[in-house]
C-alpha positions as CSV (number, residue, x, y, z in Angstrom):
1,X,0.0,0.0,0.0
2,X,1.2,3.5,-0.8
3,X,2.3,5.7,2.1
4,X,0.1,8.6,2.6
5,X,1.8,12.1,3.0
6,X,0.4,15.2,4.5
7,X,0.1,17.9,1.9
8,X,2.5,20.9,2.4
9,X,0.2,23.9,2.5
10,X,1.3,27.2,3.7
11,X,-1.0,30.0,2.7
12,X,-2.3,33.2,4.4
13,X,-4.6,35.9,3.2
14,X,-5.2,38.8,5.6
15,X,-6.4,42.4,5.3
16,X,-5.7,45.2,7.8
17,X,-4.0,48.7,8.3
18,X,-0.4,49.5,8.8
19,X,0.5,50.3,12.4
20,X,3.5,52.3,11.3
21,X,5.2,53.5,8.3
22,X,7.0,50.7,6.5
23,X,10.8,50.2,7.1
24,X,12.7,49.8,3.8
25,X,16.3,48.9,3.4
26,X,18.6,46.8,1.2
27,X,20.5,43.7,2.3
28,X,24.3,44.2,2.8
29,X,24.9,41.0,0.8
30,X,23.8,42.1,-2.7
31,X,21.6,45.1,-2.1
32,X,18.3,43.2,-2.4
33,X,15.4,45.5,-1.5
34,X,13.4,44.4,1.6
35,X,10.5,46.1,3.5
36,X,9.0,45.2,6.9
37,X,5.6,46.5,8.3
38,X,3.0,45.5,10.7
39,X,-0.7,45.4,10.1
40,X,-3.6,45.5,12.5
41,X,-6.6,43.2,11.7
42,X,-9.9,43.7,13.6
43,X,-12.3,41.0,14.5
44,X,-15.8,41.7,15.8
45,X,-17.7,39.1,17.9
46,X,-20.5,39.0,20.5
47,X,-19.6,38.2,24.0
48,X,-21.5,36.0,26.5
49,X,-23.8,39.0,27.2
50,X,-24.5,39.4,23.5
51,X,-22.7,42.7,23.3
52,X,-20.4,43.4,20.4
53,X,-16.7,43.4,21.3
54,X,-13.7,44.0,19.0
55,X,-10.2,42.2,19.2
56,X,-7.2,43.3,17.3
57,X,-4.5,41.0,16.0
58,X,-1.2,42.5,15.0
59,X,0.8,40.7,12.2
60,X,4.3,41.3,10.8
61,X,4.8,41.3,7.1
62,X,8.1,41.2,5.1
63,X,8.2,41.8,1.3
64,X,11.2,41.5,-1.1
65,X,12.4,42.9,-4.4
66,X,10.0,45.0,-6.6
67,X,7.2,44.3,-4.1
68,X,9.3,45.9,-1.4
69,X,9.9,48.9,-3.6
70,X,6.1,49.2,-4.4
71,X,5.4,49.1,-0.7
72,X,8.0,51.8,0.0
73,X,6.4,54.0,-2.7
74,X,2.8,53.5,-1.9
75,X,2.3,52.6,1.8
76,X,2.4,54.7,5.0
77,X,1.0,54.4,8.5
78,X,-2.8,53.4,8.4
79,X,-2.7,52.4,4.7
80,X,-5.2,49.6,4.1
81,X,-3.7,46.3,2.5
82,X,-4.7,42.8,1.5
83,X,-1.7,40.5,1.9
84,X,-1.3,37.1,0.2
85,X,1.7,35.1,1.5
86,X,3.0,32.3,3.6
87,X,3.9,32.1,7.3
88,X,7.6,31.9,8.1
89,X,9.3,31.7,11.4
90,X,12.9,32.9,12.2
91,X,15.1,32.6,15.2
92,X,18.1,34.8,16.0
93,X,20.3,35.8,19.0
94,X,19.5,39.2,20.5
95,X,22.3,41.6,21.7
96,X,21.8,40.4,25.3
97,X,22.4,36.8,24.1
98,X,18.9,35.6,24.4
99,X,17.2,33.6,21.6
100,X,14.3,35.3,19.9
101,X,11.8,33.9,17.5
102,X,9.3,35.7,15.3
103,X,6.5,34.5,13.0
104,X,5.6,36.7,10.1
105,X,4.0,36.7,6.7
106,X,6.4,36.6,3.7
107,X,4.3,38.4,1.1
108,X,3.7,37.0,-2.4
109,X,1.1,39.6,-3.4
110,X,-0.1,42.9,-1.7
111,X,-3.2,44.7,-2.8
112,X,-3.2,48.4,-1.8
113,X,-6.8,49.0,-0.8
114,X,-6.7,52.9,-0.4
115,X,-7.6,54.9,-3.4
116,X,-4.9,56.9,-4.9
117,X,-5.1,60.2,-6.8
118,X,-3.9,60.4,-10.4
119,X,-4.3,63.6,-12.3
120,X,-7.0,64.7,-9.9
121,X,-9.0,61.5,-10.3
122,X,-9.2,58.7,-7.8
123,X,-8.1,55.3,-9.0
124,X,-8.0,51.8,-7.3
125,X,-4.6,50.1,-6.9
126,X,-4.3,46.5,-8.0
127,X,-2.2,43.6,-6.9
128,X,1.5,43.9,-6.8
129,X,3.2,40.5,-7.0
130,X,6.7,39.5,-5.8
131,X,8.8,38.4,-8.7
132,X,11.2,36.2,-6.8
133,X,10.5,33.7,-4.0
134,X,14.0,32.3,-3.8
135,X,15.4,34.7,-1.0
136,X,16.2,32.7,2.0
137,X,17.5,33.4,5.5
138,X,21.0,32.0,4.5
139,X,21.2,34.6,1.7
140,X,21.3,37.4,4.2
141,X,24.3,38.5,6.4
142,X,23.9,38.4,10.2
143,X,23.4,42.2,10.2
144,X,20.6,41.9,7.7
145,X,18.8,39.2,9.8
146,X,19.2,41.1,13.1
147,X,17.7,44.3,11.5
148,X,14.7,42.6,10.3
149,X,14.0,40.8,13.6
150,X,14.8,43.8,15.8
151,X,12.2,45.7,13.9
152,X,9.7,42.9,14.2
153,X,10.3,42.4,17.9
154,X,10.0,46.2,18.6
155,X,6.9,46.6,16.4
156,X,4.8,43.9,18.2
157,X,4.4,46.0,21.3
């Protein structure tokens, strides 16, 4: 009998608003553009007394290459976005020697949901896609990795 294997599925779609301006930089090892930002996603529900309550989930996002450049040029604090990507976790050593781990979304596509003015007219933005999915943690220098994680760790407060 053939051995059954669990399918490898890692897909996330989430919409929310940026909590801060995106942080854009380029890696030291090749100048690859990368941007980090956090979004807040609201959830409404009824509590045990049937009163409406709201809960907020904060999620970190990382985007690479042309997608990172588009985010730098089009996003700011409170921008509304729809992010399609995959979850990734990373671990690094902090300056105090402790081990830190973060789970974030590596964006494949980002749709800018705010309307943008072009020649006095408002126009909807479409999806922007990542053109390269082959950047891995080992392609970054230690300084690059620490910078990403420091931002993610600080922005989750």
